[in-house]
C-alpha positions, 0 to 999 in steps of 0.5 A: 530837661523841661518841655514847658509844661511839667518837671520832676522835683525831689528833696533830701532832708533829714527832718521828716517834718520839713520834708512834709511841709515843703512838699505841701508848700511846693505843690501849692505854689508850684503846680508845674512841678511834680514832687516825685520823691523825698528821702532823708539820707544822702546816699539814697538821694544819690542812688535815685538821682543816678538811676534813669527810672527815678532821676528828677529834673531838680533836687533840693539838697539839705546842707546839714544832712546827717551822715553824708552831708549835703555838700558831698551829696552834691559833689557825688551827683554832679561828678556823675551827671549834669542832668540834675539841677542841684539847689542847696537849702539850709536853715543855717547861715548861707555863707557857711555853706555857699562856697563849698556847695557851689564848688561841689556842683550846686547851682545855688544855695538858698534859705530853706524858709524862703520857699517862694524864692526856692520855687522861683529858682527851681523854675528858672533851672528847669527852664535852663535859666540862671536863678536870680539869687545871691549865692548862684554858680557862674558855671553851667552844670555841664562845665561843673560836671566836667571839672569834677569828673576830671578830678575824679579821673585824676584820683582814680589814675593815682596822680596828684589830685590837688594839683590837677584839679586846681589847674582845671579850676584856674582854667575856668576863671574869667579874665576879670577874675584872673585880674582881680586875683592878681591884684589881690595877691599884690595885697591891694584892697577891694576899694583899690582894685575897684579903682584900678579896674573902674568897677564898684567895690561890690563887683570886686567882692563878687569876682573874688567870691566866684574865683574862690569857688572855682579854686575850691577856697572858702575865703579870699585868703585861701583863694589868694594862697591857691592862686600864688601856688599855681603861679610857681 
């Protein structure tokens, strides 16, 4: 995707002032990136990302787009291709969007105001590395693409999308994530789970958050409910 010299970057944001300012800052702070286009509508971004002639290496996606939201933009692009790195950006609460965006195929979700951090993440993704930021997916783009594409095929075939997609998501859980979910389902606290697995409480919370993303859940309670349903 990136040959070590330059890479193509694009942005979708419904605020023209934000697009203009971020373009200036990125061009100043990230000379190796070529801003190939910007747009204000999610549908336009999808069309450009799925066209070989305008597909960027990295797309910055505003989470609060009008009309089609940023999460759905990520989902549609990632379902169709693993060839575009997706970075969700927002000026609102990261926690509000993170789980949904990462489940939808974004590789990370970041604060729109922290342009330098966004640039660092973009460089990492363009070079095939995992960004060093709090809300980052532990699924490679190709794996995320495979899971979402499988769900899309299930819907097209008229089968039960919910069951098939959830089963695929469970298959993506690591052994640690499975064990943490099993203990969560027993009603154990993060502290108790940490003591049983000999890891820190913060590590337990990270495992729960990652499992929730893969299960399509927005919080621990929903993740446990999904887990229990799939154990029947």
